[in-house]
TORRO-82149 format. One record per residue (C-alpha): x, y, z. Coordinates in steps of 0.5 Angstrom, whole numbers, plus 2048, in hexadecimal, padded with zeros to 3 digits. Example, Ala and Ser with C-alpha at 12.3 -4.5 7.8 and 13.67 -1.06 7.14 Angstrom:
// TORRO-82149
8197F7810 81B7FE80E 
END
This chain:
// TORRO-82149
8DB84081F 8E284181E 8E783B81C 8ED839818 8EF833813 8F6831810 8F7831809 8FB82C805 901830805 90183180C 8FE83880C 8F983A812 8F383D80F 8EE841814 8E783F813 8E1843815 8DA840815 8D4844817 8CE840819 8C784381A 8C183F81C 8BA84181E 8B483D821 8B083A81C 8A983D81C 8A383881A 89C83981B 89883381C 89183781C 89383A816 893834812 88D830815 88882E810 882832810 87C82D812 87582E813 873832819 86E82E81E 86B830825 86A82B82B 86782E830 86A83582F 87183282E 873834827 87782E823 87B82F81C 87B835818 87F83A81C 87D838823 883836827 88582E828 88082C82E 882827833 87D822835 87D81B839 87881683B 876814842 87780D845 87280D84A 86B80984A 86780F846 86180D84A 86580F850 863816850 867819856 86D815854 86D81784D 86C81E84E 87281E853 87681C84E 874821849 87582684E 87C82484F 87D824847 87A82B846 87F82D84B 88582B847 88282E841 87E82883E 87982C838 875826836 87382083A 871819838 86D81483C 86B80D83A 86480B839 864803839 85C80383C 85680783D 858809844 85E80C841 85B81083C 856813841 85B815846 85E81A841 85881F842 85A81F84A 86281F848 861825843 85E829849 86482984D 86982A848 86C830843 86F82C83D 86B829838 869822838 86A81C833 866816833 86B810831 86680B82D 86780482B 8637FE829 85C80182A 859807827 85480882C 85980A831 85B81082C 85481282C 853811833 85A815834 85781B830 85081B833 85581C83A 858822837 85F81F834 863825831 86682082C 86681982A 86B814828 86980E824 86D808822 86C80681A 86E7FF81C 8697FD821 863802820 85F7FE81C 85B7FF815 859806811 852806814 85580781B 85A80C819 855810816 85181081C 857813820 85981881B 85181B81A 85181C822 85881F822 85782381D 850826820 854827826 85A82A823 85F825826 865823822 86781C821 86E819821 86F81381C 87480F821 87880A81D 87C805821 88180081E 87E7FB823 8777FB821 8777FC819 8717F9815 8727F1813 8727F380C 8777F880C 87C7F3810 87B7EE80B 87C7F3805 8827F6807 8857F080B 8857F3812 8847FA815 8887FE810 888806810 884805809 87F80180D 87E806812 87E80B80D 879808809 87480680F 87580E811 87381180B 86D80C80A 86A80E810 86B81580E 868814808 86281080B 861816810 86181B80B 85C817807 85781980D 85982080C 85D820812 864824812 866826819 86B820819 87281F81C 87681981B 87C81581E 87F80F81B 88480C821 888806822 88C803828 893804824 89680B822 89880981B 891807818 88D80C81C 892812819 89180E812 88980E813 889815815 88D81880F 88981480A 88281680D 88581D80D 88681D806 87F81B804 87B81F809 87A82680C 876824812 879826819 87E82081C 87E81D823 88581B823 888815828 88B80F829 88680A82C 888805831 88F808832 890805838 89380783F 89580E841 89C80C83F 89B809838 89580C837 898813837 89D811833 89980E82D 89481482E 89981982E 89C816827 895815824 89281B826 89881F825 89A81D81E 89381E81C 89282581F 89982781C 896825815 89082A816 88C824817 88782481D 882829821 881825827 88582082B 88481B830 889817834 887810835 88B80D83C 889808840 88980D846 886812849 883817844 88681D847 88C81A844 88981A83D 88882183D 88F823840 89281F83B 88E822836 890829838 897827838 897825831 89482B82F 89982F833 89F82B830 89C82D829 89B83482B 894834829 891836830 894838836 89083783C 893837843 89A836845 89F833840 8A482F845 8AB82E843 8B082A847 8B6826847 8B781F846 8BC81F84C 8C381D84D 8C881C852 8C9823854 8C1823856 8C182385D 8B982485E 8B382085D 8B2823857 8AC81D855 8A881F85B 8A982685A 8A7826853 8A1822855 89F82785A 89F82D856 89B829850 896827855 89582E858 894831852 89082C84E 88A83184E 88E83784C 88C83A845 891840844 89683E83F 89D83F842 8A483B841 8A7838847 8AD835849 8AF83084E 8B682E84E 8BB82A853 8C182E852 8C3835854 8C9835850 8C6833849 8BE83484A 8BD83B849 8C183B843 8BE835840 8B7838841 8B883F840 8B283F83B 8AD83E841 8A9843844 8AA84184B 8AF83B84E 8B2838854 8B8834854 8BB83085B 8C182F85E 8C482C864 8C0830869 8BE836865 8BA83885F 8BA83D85A 8B4841857 8B684384F 8B284784A 8B4846843 8BA844845 8BC84984A 8BD847851 8B884B855 8BA84985C 8BC843861 8B883F866 8B883986A 8B7832867 8B183086A 8AD836867 8AE835860 8A783385F 8A4838863 8A883E85F 8A683B858 89F83B85A 89F84285D 8A2845857 89D841852 897845856 89B84B855 89C84A84E 89484884D 89284F851 89685384C 89484F846 88C850848 
END
């Protein structure tokens, strides 16, 4: 970059400054903490396994048809592990029928009654989640650990800030990260005392900072695989923000082996947000990565509707591809020059571009159609 300045004596001195800048390289995978590997129904968690995305059904588990239908929708968008609530015997027994109709491992979520864990194991659950705060005395945990070990079924010690043991709440003056970690470590030790070692751990709160601090502390004290998430994160908007921050911070620090985004929403959205977090961190690339402009006064198309249409149409696609949907044919191709395929709309017409180069023009009403056809061609080439 050339420039000039004037000296105190009035002489003009020419200055040439050479600027060089390269994109920083960062490998989150390279610095991910090495944890013990376990297997849940054939899905590897921890060690060198990829970070798995999971969710939880919100149907009544004993309604087999509804639960299976929801799991099928989750499978279609990439859910790799599914958890179901087991509040009663009917729900536990339904697991056997559900498993016959699905392709991903099923985890039984148990609170309060250890006998439901035993019933879920008998029905064929691939994994258990038990809550140290309410599962009961050591003898009950021993019975579950013995049966799970005999069947080769892993157990997640799932600590929640909202259901910590009363003794710990009194000791720490509340559900602090330290209290949560002590609860988790105590139950890990308890399971190990029964010669049970097929364990993963979660330690969640509904606020981001406490969750992050708790996981950092826990990760420093165990090499067990960690299930990461912000519990009860909220609606689609607030829950996505909290989850992206909490899960994203931890993954960027190398903490976490499987994730669940917790939303007051259709669980399909939990899986979608989970993959978007992994894409943003360049940990996993599943399906299209869509960039779109925030719109401005130059935008003369309904970009919001177009983007939503594209997202919906490509929901189940698995081939990684970077797409751009831009609202201005003037700056669109330039601003999204890294996209494999892009469209930009203008008044009455649109353009197709690839890697910033305009390929052709077409009528505005064909924006979505053109993009989807190009994605299909791209998939065929990649496949």
